[in-house]
N, C-alpha and C positions, 0 to 999 in steps of 0.2 A: 504493500500500500504506500509506504513511504517513498519507494523508488518511483512508483507511478506518479505521485504528487510532485516529486522532484523533476521528473521528465516533463510533466505538464507545465510546471513553472518555467523550465528552460525554454519550452516552445513559446510560451506567452512572452517571455522576456526577449526572445529573438524577434518576435513580431513587432515589438515596440520600436519607434524611431528615437534615436538618440542624437540630439542636435549637438554638433561639435562646438566647442568653445572657440572664441576668437584666437587666431594664431597669427602673430605678426610675420612668421616665416612664410605663411601662405601668401599674404599680401606682397611680401618681398619677392617671392617666386613669380607671382603674376607680373609685377613690375619689371623684373628682369626678362621675362619672356616677351613682354611688349617692346622692351628696348633692344632686344637681340636683333641683329641684322636679318632681314627677310631673305629667304632662299630665292635664287634666281627663278624667274617665272617667264613663260612665254605670253602671258596675258598683256594686251595692249595697255591696260590700266597701270601696270607696274613696270613696263619696259619703255624707257624714253627712246624716242626715235632719233634724237640727236646723238652724234658721236661723243660729245663731251658729257653726256649723261644729264644735261639740264632739262627740266620739265617745261613743256609749253603749258599754256593755260588750260587747253582741252585735256591734256594728259594729267595735269594736276587735279582737275575736277573729277575725272574718272577715278583717279586714285583715292580722292577724298570720299567719293560715293562708296567705294569698296572698303575703306579703311577707317573712316571717321567713327570714333566710339559713340558719340552722341547720336549720330544717325543710326548706328547699329542698335542702340537702345530703342529708338522710335520704331524701327522696323520690327524689332522683337516684340514690342507691345502690340503692333498691328498683327503679327503672327499669332499672338496669344488671343487677341480678339477674334481672329478668323477661326481658331480652334474652338472657341466658345460656342460657335454655331452648332457643332456636333454635340456639344454638351446640352444645348437647348433641345435637341431632337430626342435625347434619351428619355425613356419612360422609367418609372420606378419599378424595380423588380418585384415579382410576387414573393410571398413568404410562406414557408411551410410551418404549420402550427400543430403542436401536440398538446392537448388539453384534457382535463378530467382524468388524469392518471393518478390513482390512489395506491399507496404502498400496502394498505390493508387488504385491498383486493388481490394484489400480487402475492402477498404472504398466504392468503387463503387459497391460492391456486386458481383464482378466476380473475386474471387481470383484464381490465377494460379501459378504453381511452377513446378520445375523438381525434382523428387526424383530419387536417384541413389545409387547403391552399387558399391564401388570401391574395387578391389581385387589386391593387389600387386602380381607381377609375379617374382619369383626368377630366377636368371640366371641358365642356365643348368649346373648341377653338383656342384653348389656352396653349396647347403645344405649338400650333401654327403661329400664334401671336408671339410666343417666346422665341421661336426660330426667326421670325421677321425682326423682332427687336434685336436679337443677337447679330443678324446680318447688318442691320443699320449701325449698330455699335462698331462692327468690324469695318464697315465702310468709313465711318468717322475716324477710326484709328488709322486706316490706310491714308485718309486725307491728311491727317496730322503728319504722317511720315512723308507724304509728298510735299507738304509745306516745309518740313525740315530740309528736304533736298533742295527746294527752291531757295531758301535762305542761305544754304551752304553754297550754292552756285553763285549767288550774289557776293558772298564773302570772298570766295576764291578769285573771281574775276575782278572785284574791286581791289584786292590786294595786289594782283598782277598789274593792274593799271597804276596803282600807287607806286609799286616798285619801279616800273618803267619811267614814271614821272620823276621819281627821286634820283634814279641813276642819270637821266638826262640833265636834271637840274644840277646835280653834283658836277657833271662835266662842264656845264656853262659857268657855274660858280668857280670852278678851278681856273677857267679862262679869265674870269674877272679878277681872281686873286693874282694871276700872273700879270695882268694889266696894272693892278694896284702896286705890285712889286716893281714893275718897270717905272711907274710914275714916281714911286718912292726913290728909286735910284736916280732918276732924272733930277728930282728936286734936291737930292743929296749933292749931286754934282754942281748944281747951281748955288747951293749954300757955300760950297768950297770956292766958287768964283765970286761970292758976295753979291749975287743977283737974286737971291731968295733968302728968306728968314728961316730960323730954326723952328718958328711956329708953323710955317708951311710944311717943314719936314715932319714935325710932330703930328700934324693932321694927316699927312700921308701915311705915317706909321700906324696911326689909329685906324684909318680906313682899311689898311691891309690886315691888321689884326682882327678887325670886325669880320672881314671876309673869311679869314681862317676859322674864326669861332662859328660862323654860320655853316661852314663846311663840316665842322665837327657835329653840329646839331643835325644836319641833314644825314650824315652817316649813321648817327644814332637812331634817327627816325627810320632809315632804311633797314637797319638791323632789327628794329622792333616789327616792322611790316613783314620782313622775311620770317621772323620767329612766329608771328601770328599765323602766317600762311602755312608754315610747317606744322603748327599745332592743329590747324584745320584739316590737314591731310592725314592726321592720325599718327600713331606711334611708328617709329622706324628710325633708320640711320639718318645722318645729315643729308640734306637735299639741296640741289641747286636749281635755279629757276631761270628760264630763258624769257626775259621780259624786256622788250625794247619799245621804241616809239610806235611800232605797229599796234601795240595794245591800246594806244590813244586814238583809235580809229574815228574817222569822221562820221557825222550823223547826216544821212542823206535827206531825211525829212522827218518831221514830227507827225505821227498819224493823228487823225481827228479823234476827238473825245468819244464820239459814237462808236468808232471802230474799236477803240481801246476798251470801252465798256463791254462791247459784245465779246471780245476776246477774254476779258477778265471773268465775265459771268460763266463762260465755258471752261475756263482754265483754273481759276483760283480754288485750291482745295479747301480753303476755309469756308467758302460758301456751300460746297457740297457737304462738308462736315456739319455745318449748322443746320442744314435741311435734314440730314440724317438724324441728328439728335432731336429735332422737333418730332419727327415720326416715331423715334424710339420712345419719347416721352408719352406720345399718344397711345402707343402700345401698352405702356404701363397703366394708363387710365383704363384701358379695356380689361386688363388683368385684374385691376382693383375692383372694377364694377362686377366682373363675373364672379368674384369671390363673395359678393353680397347676396347671392341667390342660393336657394337650397339645391344640393346636389349630392349624389352618392359618393361617399368617401372611398368605400371599397366593397367588394363582393367576395364571398367566401364559399367554397364547396367543402362539405364535411363528410366524413365517413366514420361510422361507429365501429370500433373493434372491441369485441367482447364475447362472452359465452353465448349471447343471444343474437350475434351479428348474422345478417343474411346478405345476399348480394344486393338487396334493395335498401341497405342501411345507409343510404346517402341522404344528405340534406344540404341546405344552403343557408347563408346568412348575409346580411348586408347592413351598411351603416349609412345614414343620411344626415348630412350637416344641415342643421336648422338655424338660421340667423335670428335667433330670439333675443340674445343679449347684445349682439353687435351686427350692424348692417355694413360694417367696414367703411363707414362714412369718413373716418379720419384718414384712412389710406387713400380713399378716392379724392378727398380735398387736397391731400399732399401731392398726388399724381397730377391733378389739374393745375396746381400751383407750379409744378415742375414744367408742365407744358407751357404755361405763361412765361416762365423763366427762359425756356429754350427759344420761344418766339421772340422774346426781347433780345436774346443773344443773336438770333438771326437778323433782326433789324439792325442791331449794333454792328454786325459784320458787314451788312450792306452799306450802312452809313460810313463805316470806317473805310471801306473800299472806295466810296465816292470821294471822300476827303483825301485819301491817299493818292488817288489818280489825279485830282485837281492839283494837289501840291507837287506831285512828280512832274506833271506836264508843265506847270509854271516854272519849275526849277530847270527843266531841260530847255525850255524856250529861252529863259534868261541866259543860261550858259551858252547856248548856241549863238545868241545875239552877241554875247561878249567875245566869243571866238571870231565871229565875222567882223566885228569892229576892229579887233587887233589885226586881223589878216588884211583888211581892206584899208586901214588908216595908219596904224602905228608902224607895222613892219615895213611897208613900202617906203615910208618917209625916213625911218631910221636907216634903211639900206641905202637910200639916196644920199643921206648925210654921211654915212660911212664911206661910200664910194667917192664923194667929193673930197672928204677929208684925206683919204688915201692918195688921191691924185695931187692934192695941194701939198701934202707932206712930201711926196716924191719930187715935186718941183721946188721944194724949200719955201713955200709960200704960206705955211701955217705953223704955228707953234706946236711942237711935239706933244706938249701937255694937252693942248686943245684936241688934237687928234686922238690922244689916249682917252680923253674924257668921252669923245663921241663913240669910240669903240666900246668903252664901258657901258654907255647907254644902249648900245646895240645889244650887248650881252644881256642887259637888264630887260630889254624888250623881248628877247627870245625866252627868257625865264618867265615873263608874264604870259607869253603865249603857251608855254608848257603847262603852267598852272591852270590856264583857262581850258586847255585840252583835257587835262585830268578832271576838272570839275564837270565838263560836258560828258566825258565818259562815265564818271560816277553817277551823274544825273540820269544817263541812259540806262545804266544798270538798275538804278532805283525804280525807274519807270517799268522796266521788265519785271522787277520783283512785284510791283503793284499790280501788273497785269497777270502775272503768274505764268507767263510763257515768253520764250525768246522772240524778240522782234527783229525785223530786218531794218536796223538803224545804221 
């Protein structure tokens, strides 16, 4: 008897789940596994097409989709929601029941009992409603994952545009620093000839030092942008990025608001998610209302086993839920309130989309106008001035410091142009994010 009890206890103990305690070693092992260099793969998402191994924007986005941990979590949540559809289809299992067994009858040599099979009876339409609600929840979760992919794309391409802008700006500022250095040397020579003051030389030194300080800030900003982009791509070894002025591509035209609204309504996953959640909440109202009506809880088939049992010793039983003490009105009111909440969220999503589109359109139009103004007015005039200054300097008809200043202003104009191009590219990406689809800009 004792051995049997011990064996039963061991079986029950083995069937219990034992939650492991927190182990820092496990977290460290996970971190080391993430930081380990990835094995070579033939996948386009992980194999740069360039010989130097630098990633283009498209390759980086493909790698981010495959490797970003936050996106992986969103997609895993969507997979869980999709699996819940099968859970909603499941019916409760029948149960085998043994009742009315008495030890006295067994000791008297005339054991008797009732054997039964009890089957739960779902309320009409509840299974189908649960399945529909689960499908709607899965659709909303998948829409959330699509929204995460949309935002990830904007982040990757914005950082690529920022890196291209900063690299080009660093090149221009390096030229400016060289001009300031030449200006400082020229003023220093004039100080030695007593045709300039040391105040002029100190101002030239200060201008040159300010340019070098700006270069340091730009390099720090570039390092931060590259680190943020690398973090968006997910764990892995050091990465290099091929980002040049082509990332600051021109905008052919700004589509009309009506076209953008039509694209957004069809593409924005948040709108689909809000509609799905409204329908899911309405399914909850149906389930709550159906629970307020009388219905059979279960039906049972019995068979009597005993000295007087015959082949006809069958019977049945059933249970009927009667809503005498509760008509489930509280749950119905809560479900209807949830519907109103989801409808308010749907209206808020539409209003947010409208405001987001208007803001993005205005920003892109302003940025495009700024680029056009610089390209049509500032750049031609500064190029003309630089050309005239170069010709005059070659003929000895202009002060070298004046020519140096004109060249410096030319570099400053190109820097303004680069900043305006980046602002326009960023505005175009924000508009694509507002629409929820890639635009031919």
